[in-house]
N, C-alpha and C positions, 0 to 999 in steps of 0.2 A: 776258530770256535767250532766245537763239536755239537751237532744237533742230536737230540735224544729221540730215537724212534723205537717203537715197540718191536717191530720186525723190519727186515729189509724190504718187504713189500710196502710197508708204510713209507719207507724212505723213497721207494720208486714212485708212489702216488704223490708224495711231497714234490718231487721233481716235475711231475706232470702239471701241478697246479700253481707252482711258484713262478712269478714273472721274472724275467731277466732284468737285472738292475741297469743294464746299458740301454735297452730299447723298450722295456716295459711289456714285452710280449713273451713268447715262448712257444711251446714247452721246451724243457731241456731234453736233449737227445743223449741217451746213455752211450758212453763209449767203452769204458772199462771200470772194473771195481777191484780193489786190492784190500785184502785183510790187513789192517794196520794194528793188530793186537787181538786179544781174545774176543772182544766184543766191539771192536772199532772197525769201521769200514770207510775207505776213501773211494769216492766215485768221481771219475772224470766224465764231464759232459760238455755239450755246447748248446747254445740257444739255436733252435731251428730257424728263427727269424733273422737274427743278425750274425750268427756263428760265433758269438762271444764264448770263449772257453772258460770253464769254471771247475773247481775241484770242491766237492762237498764232503765234509767229514761227519759221519754219523756214529753215534754210540748206540749199538743195537742191543736191546734188552733180551729178546728171545731169538733163537736161531731159526732162520728160514732162508732158503736160497733166494738170491736177487733175480736170477733168471731161471727159466724152465717152469714146468707145470707141477713140480713136486708138491708145492703147497701154495694155497692162495690166502692163507691166514694173514690178516692185516694187524689185528690186535687181539690176542687171546684173552684179554681181561675185559671186565665190564666197565672199566674206567674209560672216560673219553680221551681222545688223543690230546697230547700237549704240543703236537707239531703241526697238525692240520686242524683248522677251526671248522665250525658247523657250516658256514657259508661255502667254504672250500670243498667239504665233503659233498655238499649238494651240487656244486659245480661239476665235480668229478662224476657224480651220479648221472647228471644230464649229458655230459660229454660222452660217457660210455654208452648210455642208451642210444644216443645219436649214432655212435660208431656201430653199435649192434644192428640198428635199423638200416644202415646203408652198406654194410659189409656183405659182399656176395658169398664169401666162404662161410658155410654153415658153422664149422667148428669155431672159427674166429668170432663170428657173430654171437654164438652161445657163450664163449668165454667172456666177451665184453658185457653181455647181459648179466652173467654171474658176478663179474667184478662190480658192475653198477649196483647190484643188490647188496654186495658187501659194503660198498661205500654208503649206501642208504642206511644200513645197519650201524655203521660207525657214526653217522649223523644223529641217529636216534639215541646214542649213548649220552648225548649232551643234555637230555631232558631228565628232570627229576620227576616230581609229581605235577608240575605245572603244565599248562597248555602251551605257553610260550617259553622259549629259552631265556636264560638270564644273560646279561651283558658279558659275563665271563666266557661264554661260548664263542666269542668273536675275538680274534687276536690282532686284528688290524683295523685301522680307520676305515678302509674300503669295505671290509666285511660288516662293520657296525653301521655304515651308511646304507648298505643294501638292506640290512635288517630294518632300519628305521623307515626306509622308503617302501618296503614291501613286507610288513609284519605278517600278513596272512600266509605268505609263502613259507613261513617258518612255524606254522601251527603244527603241534605234535600230531593232532588228529589227521591233518592232511598228509603228513609223512607216513603215518601208520596206514592210511587208506592206500597210498601209493604202494607201500610194501605188500599190502594184502592183495593187490592185483598181480603181483609177480608170483611165479611158481615157487614152491618150497625150495629151500637151499639144497636139500639132499636130492631132490628131483633134478634140479639144474646141474648139480655135480655129476649125477649118474649119466645124464645126457652128454655131457662133455666127455666123460670117460668112455662112453660107448662110441661117440664120434671119433675120438682119438684111436680107439681100437680098430674101428672100420678103416680109417685112413692108413694105419700102419700095418694092417695084415697083408700077408702075401697073396698073390693072385690065386694060388691053389687052395687057399683057405676059405673059398667062397661059401662052402656048405656049413661053416661054423658060425654061430651067433653069440 
C-alpha cells in the first residue's frame, strides 16, 4: 500500500512519528530511498529500538529532496496533512524543540528549531475558525485519546501563542544559511561575511 505524502520531507517526518508495529517504539532509521516511478518513492528503514526492517512506499505529490538541506518544505499547500495528524505534528514539534535545546552543534540546533516551527505550522493547518480542532484532525485512537484527556493542549490560541514566541521563519532560515556558509567556508575566507 502506498502512502500519500505532499513532499518527501512529509514522508521523512511520518517515519519519525510512526511507531514500529513489532515493538510499538521507534523511530524509523532511514537507510535508503529509491525512485519507484515519477512520483513514487520506496524507503528502506529499520526501527531504532528493535531493528525490525520495513519498506515504506510513498506517493509524493510535490518534488522535494528526501535528504540534504535544499528544501525544508513539508506541505506547500494550505490543506492539512492526510498522512500525519494534529497530535503527531505536535509530538514532532516537542521532539524537535527538545533536540534543539540539547544539541551542542549550533547549526544542527537551529535546523531542529526551524523544523519544529514548520511542524507547528502544519499543526495549525487543522484549525478552521474554531478554537478547538474537530475529531477529523486525529487519525488514530491513540491521538483521539490524547485529545480527549488534554483538550487545553490543543487550543488554537495556545498553539498560536507558542508560534508567536518563535522567531519569524525567514529569520530562522537566514540564520541556518549563515551558519552553513560559516561552517563550509575555507580558512582563508575569514575576512568575508
